[in-house]
C-alpha positions as a LaTeX table, in Angstrom:
\begin{tabular}{lrrr}
\hline
Residue & $x$ (\AA) & $y$ (\AA) & $z$ (\AA) \\
\hline
Unk1 & 126.78 & 130.92 & 141.60 \\
Unk2 & 125.48 & 127.64 & 140.01 \\
Unk3 & 126.68 & 127.33 & 136.85 \\
Unk4 & 124.46 & 125.88 & 133.78 \\
Unk5 & 125.47 & 123.84 & 131.98 \\
Unk6 & 124.57 & 123.09 & 128.08 \\
Unk7 & 123.59 & 120.90 & 124.89 \\
Unk8 & 126.23 & 122.54 & 122.50 \\
Unk9 & 123.82 & 124.12 & 119.95 \\
Unk10 & 124.02 & 122.34 & 116.69 \\
Unk11 & 124.52 & 124.36 & 113.47 \\
Unk12 & 122.39 & 124.47 & 110.48 \\
Unk13 & 124.19 & 122.79 & 108.61 \\
Unk14 & 125.00 & 119.70 & 111.27 \\
Unk15 & 120.73 & 119.87 & 111.97 \\
Unk16 & 120.37 & 118.88 & 107.84 \\
Unk17 & 122.69 & 116.64 & 107.58 \\
Unk18 & 121.49 & 114.85 & 110.91 \\
Unk19 & 117.83 & 115.03 & 108.74 \\
Unk20 & 119.72 & 113.32 & 105.42 \\
Unk21 & 120.85 & 110.93 & 106.90 \\
Unk22 & 118.50 & 110.05 & 109.34 \\
Unk23 & 115.71 & 109.83 & 105.91 \\
Unk24 & 118.26 & 107.95 & 103.65 \\
Unk25 & 118.22 & 104.94 & 107.32 \\
Unk26 & 114.95 & 105.17 & 106.71 \\
Unk27 & 115.41 & 104.58 & 103.35 \\
Unk28 & 117.94 & 101.56 & 103.53 \\
Unk29 & 115.51 & 100.00 & 105.75 \\
Unk30 & 112.11 & 100.22 & 104.16 \\
Unk31 & 114.32 & 98.84 & 101.17 \\
Unk32 & 115.73 & 96.04 & 103.22 \\
Unk33 & 111.86 & 94.98 & 104.51 \\
Unk34 & 110.58 & 95.02 & 100.53 \\
Unk35 & 113.89 & 92.99 & 99.42 \\
Unk36 & 113.20 & 90.68 & 103.08 \\
Unk37 & 112.34 & 87.10 & 102.42 \\
Unk38 & 109.71 & 85.13 & 104.91 \\
Unk39 & 111.60 & 82.58 & 107.01 \\
Unk40 & 108.56 & 80.43 & 106.25 \\
Unk41 & 110.02 & 80.82 & 102.54 \\
Unk42 & 113.68 & 79.53 & 104.33 \\
Unk43 & 112.63 & 76.45 & 105.15 \\
Unk44 & 109.86 & 74.70 & 103.24 \\
Unk45 & 111.51 & 71.35 & 102.20 \\
Unk46 & 111.63 & 71.07 & 98.12 \\
Unk47 & 111.69 & 67.92 & 96.63 \\
Unk48 & 115.27 & 66.95 & 95.66 \\
Unk49 & 115.37 & 64.22 & 92.61 \\
Unk50 & 118.96 & 64.96 & 91.00 \\
Unk51 & 120.53 & 61.92 & 93.21 \\
Unk52 & 117.75 & 59.46 & 91.63 \\
Unk53 & 119.41 & 60.37 & 87.56 \\
Unk54 & 121.99 & 57.76 & 87.85 \\
Unk55 & 119.33 & 54.15 & 89.23 \\
Unk56 & 117.55 & 55.63 & 86.04 \\
\hline
\end{tabular}
């Protein structure tokens, strides 16, 4: 006779916890995307004229 290996069955609490963790993960990723600064804005050159103050 062959033995059939089955994956352990998750309890209802574990399923709820896993669902909540996935929802939290999605919220964190959405917030990170909303806060993300596009690379075009971080590499744009901004004139810095502070060094000229002593030469005026």
